[in-house]
N, C-alpha and C positions, 0 to 999 in steps of 0.2 A: 676883028674876031669880035661875036658876038658872044652875050653872056646871058643866062638863063636864068630869074628872078629863082630866089624859094616854095616853093609850091606842097602847101601842106596839104593831107586828104585827113579825110576821118573812115578806116574802114570797120572791120572788125575785131583784127588786131587792136589796135588800137583805143576802140573800145575794153575790152579783153584787160587789158595791161591798165588803162586805167580804173574800171571797176578793182582790178584785184588790189590793184595801189587802195582805194578808201576801202575797200573789206581789210583788211594788212594794218595798215592803220588806225580801227576800232578793233579789231583782234585783240595787237598786243598789249597793251594793259591789260586786261584781262586772260588772258591763254599766256601769255609770257611770250618771252624773246626767242627761246630754242622751238618750241610749235610751230608756231606762228612765221620764223623766219626761215626752218626748210621745206614750211607747203607749199610757201608763196617760191621761196626754188625750185622745190619739184614742178610745180604748176607750169612757171614759167619757161623751165625749161622744154617741160614737155610740147608745151601752150610755141616756141620759136622752133620745135624741134618738127611740130607737124608742116607748120607756115615752109619750112626751109626744103620740105622735099612736095609742096605742094598741093596738101592736100590739109582738109577739114579733117575734125573731131569724127565725121560723119562717115568718110571716106578712109578712115587708116582702118589696114584688114587686123583683119585680130593676131595675125604673126607678127604683123609688127611692134604690136601694143606691148611685149614681152621685151622687149629691145627698151623703146621708148620706156619704160617701168625702171626698168634697171640704167642706164643713160643716165634719168631725173635726180634717185635716187642715189647715184654713187654723186651722179653733181651738188645735189643739192646738200648732203654729208658733207662734198670738201670743199665748200662757199660757207656752212656755216662753222665749221672748224676754226677757216679762215680769218671769217668777221670773228670770233668767238676769241682766239688768240689776238688779236691784231688788235679791236677793241678792251677784249673784256680784260685781258693781261696787259700789253703793252701801254695801253692811253688807260686804264681802270676804268672804265665807262659801267657804269652799274646798270644792268638789261631789269628791263619790266619781270618778274618772276610770275608765273603761274598764279592763279589770285581765282578763279573761277567760283570757285566754290570757300572761300575764305576771305 
């Protein structure tokens, strides 16, 4: 039996996730946990939903965008609520708050 080693490849999805994580880390102290985490989850759900259907952002049919946005908003809201409950309430982690103008 032959085994294959691990092969890493760098495609547009990997680059998009890396860039979004960097933007998230930079925005988190200024914008706060709730907004940045919601937007990050929304973006990642839509990104991977598009990739799952073997599409790109340019080739997504207009009729599908509504479904993607609903799926993204609902998923991001649920994930944000779970993160907030586990870390904010159960573990008492202090989250960054909105401080863009203050």
